[in-house]
C-alpha positions as CSV (number, residue, x, y, z in Angstrom):
1,X,116.1,78.3,116.0
2,X,115.1,81.3,118.1
3,X,114.1,84.5,116.4
4,X,115.7,87.7,117.5
5,X,113.4,89.9,119.5
6,X,112.7,93.3,118.1
7,X,111.2,96.2,119.9
8,X,109.2,98.6,117.8
9,X,108.6,102.1,118.9
10,X,105.1,103.6,118.5
11,X,106.5,106.0,115.9
12,X,107.9,103.1,113.9
13,X,104.5,101.3,114.0
14,X,102.6,104.5,113.0
15,X,105.1,105.2,110.2
16,X,104.6,101.6,108.9
17,X,100.8,102.0,109.0
18,X,100.9,105.4,107.4
19,X,103.1,104.2,104.5
20,X,100.8,101.2,103.8
21,X,97.5,102.9,104.3
22,X,98.3,106.1,102.4
23,X,99.7,104.4,99.3
24,X,96.9,101.8,99.1
25,X,94.4,104.7,99.6
26,X,95.9,106.6,96.7
27,X,95.8,103.5,94.5
28,X,92.2,102.7,95.5
29,X,91.2,106.3,94.6
30,X,92.8,105.9,91.1
31,X,90.9,102.7,90.5
32,X,87.5,103.9,91.8
33,X,87.6,107.2,89.9
34,X,88.8,105.4,86.7
35,X,86.0,102.7,86.9
36,X,83.4,105.4,87.7
37,X,84.4,107.3,84.6
38,X,84.5,104.2,82.4
39,X,81.1,103.0,83.6
40,X,79.5,106.4,82.9
41,X,81.3,107.0,79.6
42,X,79.6,107.0,76.3
43,X,82.0,104.5,74.8
44,X,80.8,101.2,73.3
45,X,80.3,98.3,75.7
46,X,83.4,96.6,74.3
47,X,85.6,99.7,75.0
48,X,84.2,100.0,78.5
49,X,84.9,96.3,79.2
50,X,88.4,96.6,77.8
51,X,89.4,99.6,79.9
52,X,87.8,98.1,83.0
53,X,89.9,95.0,82.6
54,X,93.0,97.0,82.0
55,X,92.4,99.1,85.1
56,X,91.6,96.2,87.4
57,X,94.1,93.6,86.1
58,X,97.2,95.8,85.7
59,X,97.9,97.3,89.2
60,X,99.1,100.8,89.1
61,X,99.9,100.7,85.4
62,X,96.2,100.2,84.4
63,X,94.8,103.3,86.0
64,X,97.7,105.5,84.9
65,X,97.3,104.2,81.3
66,X,93.6,105.1,81.4
67,X,94.2,108.6,82.7
68,X,97.0,109.2,80.1
69,X,95.6,107.4,77.1
70,X,91.9,106.7,77.7
71,X,89.1,109.2,77.3
72,X,89.3,110.5,80.9
73,X,87.4,113.7,81.5
74,X,89.3,114.4,84.6
75,X,90.9,117.9,84.3
76,X,94.6,118.0,83.7
77,X,95.5,119.7,87.0
78,X,93.6,117.1,88.9
79,X,95.3,114.3,87.0
80,X,98.7,115.8,87.8
81,X,97.8,116.0,91.5
82,X,96.3,112.6,91.6
83,X,99.0,110.8,89.6
84,X,102.1,112.7,90.6
85,X,101.8,115.0,93.6
86,X,99.8,112.7,96.0
87,X,102.3,109.8,95.7
88,X,105.3,112.1,95.9
89,X,104.0,113.9,98.9
90,X,103.2,110.6,100.6
91,X,106.6,109.2,100.0
92,X,108.3,112.4,101.2
93,X,106.3,112.4,104.4
94,X,107.0,108.7,104.9
95,X,110.7,109.2,104.3
96,X,110.6,112.1,106.9
97,X,108.8,109.9,109.4
98,X,111.3,107.0,108.8
99,X,114.2,109.4,109.3
100,X,112.7,110.7,112.5
101,X,112.0,107.2,113.8
102,X,115.6,106.2,113.1
103,X,117.1,109.3,114.8
104,X,115.0,108.7,117.9
105,X,116.5,105.2,118.4
């Protein structure tokens, strides 16, 4: 069975890469900042281990839970930007690029 040939434009390829890289970068920042805070916190060793496991083993939900319910010292405005604004802006830009790519075809 032959596969249908698809021709990708440069814009479609860049849009795909942007969407993947941007969202993974945001997630990686969430995890790194959360783990940095946990490691340097004054909590008991057990509390640090528990939060570390939650952050690492529960993708996306773990870091968000730490920032909302843990003892994060990140200022509220930075949390809002990191947890809400950055992903929303990324998705809006990605949607715009996808719309542009589809209109060019």
